[in-house]
C-alpha positions as CSV (number, residue, x, y, z in Angstrom):
1,M,0.0,0.0,0.0
2,K,2.8,2.4,0.9
3,T,4.5,1.5,-2.4
4,E,1.4,2.4,-4.4
5,S,1.0,5.6,-2.5
6,R,4.7,6.5,-3.2
7,Q,4.3,5.8,-6.9
8,D,1.2,8.0,-7.0
9,D,3.1,10.8,-5.4
10,I,5.9,10.5,-7.9
11,A,3.5,10.4,-10.8
12,I,1.9,13.6,-9.6
13,L,5.2,15.3,-9.2
14,L,6.3,14.2,-12.7
15,A,3.2,15.5,-14.3
16,N,3.5,18.8,-12.4
17,R,7.1,19.3,-13.5
18,T,6.2,18.7,-17.2
19,Y,3.3,21.2,-16.9
20,L,5.4,23.9,-15.2
21,Y,8.4,23.6,-17.5
22,R,6.1,23.9,-20.5
23,L,4.5,27.0,-19.1
24,L,7.8,28.7,-18.3
25,Q,9.2,27.9,-21.7
26,N,6.1,29.5,-23.3
27,L,6.4,32.6,-21.0
28,F,10.0,33.3,-21.9
29,G,10.0,32.1,-25.5
30,N,7.0,33.8,-26.9
31,E,5.3,37.2,-27.0
32,P,2.7,37.4,-24.2
33,A,-0.7,36.0,-25.3
34,L,-4.0,36.3,-23.5
35,E,-4.4,32.6,-23.4
36,T,-1.0,32.1,-21.6
37,I,-1.8,34.8,-19.1
38,Q,-5.1,33.2,-18.4
39,I,-3.3,29.8,-17.9
40,L,-1.1,31.5,-15.3
41,N,-4.2,32.4,-13.3
42,N,-6.2,29.2,-13.7
43,D,-6.8,26.5,-11.0
44,H,-4.4,24.0,-12.6
45,T,-1.5,26.4,-12.3
46,Q,-2.4,27.4,-8.8
47,T,-2.7,23.8,-7.7
48,S,0.7,23.0,-9.3
49,L,2.4,25.8,-7.4
50,T,0.7,25.0,-4.1
51,L,2.0,21.4,-4.4
52,L,5.5,23.0,-4.3
53,S,4.7,25.7,-1.7
54,L,5.1,28.3,-4.4
55,E,1.5,29.6,-4.3
56,D,2.5,33.2,-3.5
57,S,5.0,33.4,-6.3
58,L,2.5,34.9,-8.8
59,D,1.3,37.8,-6.7
60,L,2.9,40.3,-9.0
61,V,1.3,38.7,-12.0
62,R,-2.1,39.0,-10.4
63,D,-1.5,42.8,-10.2
64,F,-1.1,42.8,-14.0
65,T,-4.2,40.6,-14.3
66,E,-6.2,43.3,-12.6
67,Q,-5.0,45.8,-15.2
68,L,-5.9,43.3,-17.9
69,E,-9.5,43.0,-16.6
70,K,-9.9,46.8,-16.7
71,N,-8.6,47.4,-20.2
72,K,-7.5,44.2,-22.0
73,D,-6.2,45.8,-25.3
74,A,-4.1,48.5,-23.6
75,A,-2.7,46.0,-21.0
76,L,-1.7,43.5,-23.7
77,D,-0.1,46.2,-25.9
78,E,1.9,47.4,-22.9
79,V,3.2,44.0,-21.9
80,R,4.0,43.1,-25.5
81,T,6.0,46.3,-25.9
82,E,7.9,45.4,-22.8
83,Y,8.6,41.9,-24.1
84,T,10.1,43.5,-27.3
85,R,12.2,45.9,-25.2
86,L,13.5,43.2,-22.8
87,F,14.1,40.3,-25.2
88,L,14.2,41.5,-28.8
89,G,15.6,45.0,-29.0
90,P,16.6,46.8,-31.2
91,T,18.5,48.5,-28.4
92,K,20.9,46.7,-26.1
93,L,19.1,44.1,-24.1
94,P,19.2,44.9,-20.3
95,A,19.0,41.1,-19.4
96,P,20.2,39.0,-22.3
97,P,18.5,35.6,-22.1
98,W,21.6,33.5,-23.0
99,E,23.7,31.5,-20.6
100,S,27.0,32.3,-22.4
101,V,26.6,36.0,-21.7
102,Y,26.6,35.4,-18.0
103,V,29.3,32.7,-17.7
104,S,31.9,34.1,-20.1
105,K,34.2,37.0,-19.3
106,E,33.6,38.5,-22.8
107,R,29.8,38.4,-22.3
108,L,29.4,37.0,-25.8
109,L,27.2,34.4,-27.5
110,F,28.3,31.1,-28.8
111,Q,31.1,30.5,-26.2
112,E,32.3,27.1,-24.7
113,S,29.2,27.0,-22.5
114,T,27.0,27.0,-25.6
115,L,28.8,23.9,-26.8
116,E,28.4,22.3,-23.4
117,V,24.7,22.9,-23.6
118,R,24.6,21.5,-27.1
119,R,26.3,18.3,-25.9
120,C,23.6,17.8,-23.2
121,Y,21.0,18.2,-25.9
122,L,22.6,15.7,-28.3
123,K,22.6,12.9,-25.7
124,Y,18.8,13.0,-26.1
125,N,18.7,13.8,-29.8
126,Y,17.2,17.2,-28.9
127,L,17.6,19.6,-31.7
128,P,15.9,23.0,-31.2
129,A,13.7,24.0,-34.1
130,R,15.6,27.3,-34.6
131,Y,19.1,25.9,-33.8
132,R,20.6,27.5,-36.9
133,F,19.2,31.0,-36.0
134,E,19.3,30.9,-32.1
135,A,22.2,30.1,-29.8
136,D,21.5,26.8,-28.0
137,D,21.8,28.3,-24.6
138,H,18.8,30.7,-24.9
139,L,16.7,30.5,-21.8
140,A,13.6,29.3,-23.7
141,L,15.6,26.5,-25.3
142,E,17.1,25.3,-22.0
143,L,13.6,25.3,-20.5
144,D,12.2,23.5,-23.5
145,F,15.0,20.9,-23.0
146,M,13.9,20.4,-19.4
147,Y,10.3,20.1,-20.5
148,N,11.2,17.4,-23.0
149,L,13.3,15.5,-20.5
150,S,10.4,15.8,-18.0
151,N,8.2,14.1,-20.7
152,L,10.7,11.3,-21.1
153,A,11.0,10.9,-17.3
154,E,7.2,10.5,-17.1
155,A,7.2,7.9,-19.9
156,A,10.0,5.9,-18.3
157,F,8.3,5.9,-14.9
158,Q,4.9,4.8,-16.4
159,G,6.7,2.1,-18.4
160,E,8.5,1.0,-15.2
161,D,11.9,1.5,-16.7
162,L,13.5,2.7,-13.4
163,S,17.0,2.6,-14.8
164,E,16.1,5.0,-17.6
165,F,14.0,7.1,-15.2
166,R,16.9,7.5,-12.8
167,E,19.3,8.5,-15.6
168,I,17.0,11.1,-16.9
169,L,16.4,12.6,-13.5
170,K,20.2,12.7,-12.8
171,D,20.8,14.4,-16.1
172,Q,18.1,17.0,-15.3
173,K,19.8,17.6,-11.9
174,I,23.2,18.0,-13.6
175,F,21.7,20.4,-16.2
176,L,20.1,22.5,-13.4
177,A,23.2,22.5,-11.3
178,E,25.7,23.2,-14.1
179,H,23.6,25.4,-16.3
180,L,20.3,27.0,-15.4
181,L,21.1,27.6,-11.7
182,V,24.5,29.0,-12.6
183,W,23.2,31.9,-14.6
184,V,19.4,32.4,-14.1
185,P,19.8,34.1,-10.6
186,Q,21.9,36.9,-12.2
187,F,19.6,37.0,-15.2
188,A,16.6,37.4,-12.9
189,F,18.4,40.1,-10.9
190,D,19.1,42.0,-14.1
191,L,15.6,41.6,-15.4
192,E,14.0,42.7,-12.2
193,S,16.3,45.7,-12.2
194,A,15.5,46.6,-15.8
195,T,11.7,46.5,-15.6
196,T,8.9,47.8,-13.3
197,H,6.3,45.8,-15.2
198,S,4.5,43.5,-12.7
199,F,4.1,40.7,-15.3
200,Y,7.8,40.2,-16.0
201,R,8.9,40.8,-12.4
202,G,6.4,38.2,-11.5
203,I,7.3,35.5,-13.9
204,V,11.1,35.8,-13.4
205,S,10.5,35.6,-9.7
206,L,8.5,32.4,-10.3
207,L,11.3,31.1,-12.6
208,K,14.1,31.4,-10.1
209,K,12.1,30.0,-7.2
210,Y,10.9,27.1,-9.3
211,L,14.3,26.0,-10.5
212,K,15.7,26.0,-6.9
213,T,12.7,23.9,-5.8
214,D,12.9,21.5,-8.7
215,I,16.4,20.3,-7.9
216,E,15.1,19.5,-4.4
217,V,12.2,17.6,-5.9
218,I,14.5,15.6,-8.1
219,D,16.6,14.6,-5.0
220,E,13.4,13.6,-3.2
221,M,12.3,11.4,-6.1
222,L,15.7,9.7,-6.5
223,A,15.9,9.1,-2.7
224,S,12.4,7.5,-2.7
225,L,13.2,4.9,-5.3
């Protein structure tokens, strides 16, 4: 009975991780859309965050939601303009969303860290759709990689392939420890310093809290097997 309960708990955590990584990838990889903002505020997302004791992490986003309810078109135009300023340019980006900028002295793209990220991708035959046009270590691509591995971890667990399951979780832990958690805290600090917009301050706060929590979740799952 205890074994079944433990398996159910792990299954819930795995589904939760896949859901949240997909949501974060969408938030940082695409222009804000009304549907995504609504997902942030739905019961599924709230339940997912409550499971990890992160239910208060979207308070700032709720401030933006109130603006959205008052004047949808104006609020969407404002947040999309901010997305362009923060992540597309044309002026210098205040918080460049690439790992190599934060881990290389030159603060340039396509450095050794980019190749290290690519090697992690290749182990799982992960090839970003825009790999020829976007550096592999863009935040949205690293989050998408974690989302894909989370999917694989779910499938391995459901198929009772515990050896494969453990390997995927260990690789996710390594990727968090050696990549995302190395540079996202500074990226988050720069982004929070560069914008007063409640939406982006809210989602980057969620991002940094979630990544720190997820590595603990991985350790708990590995220890429970």
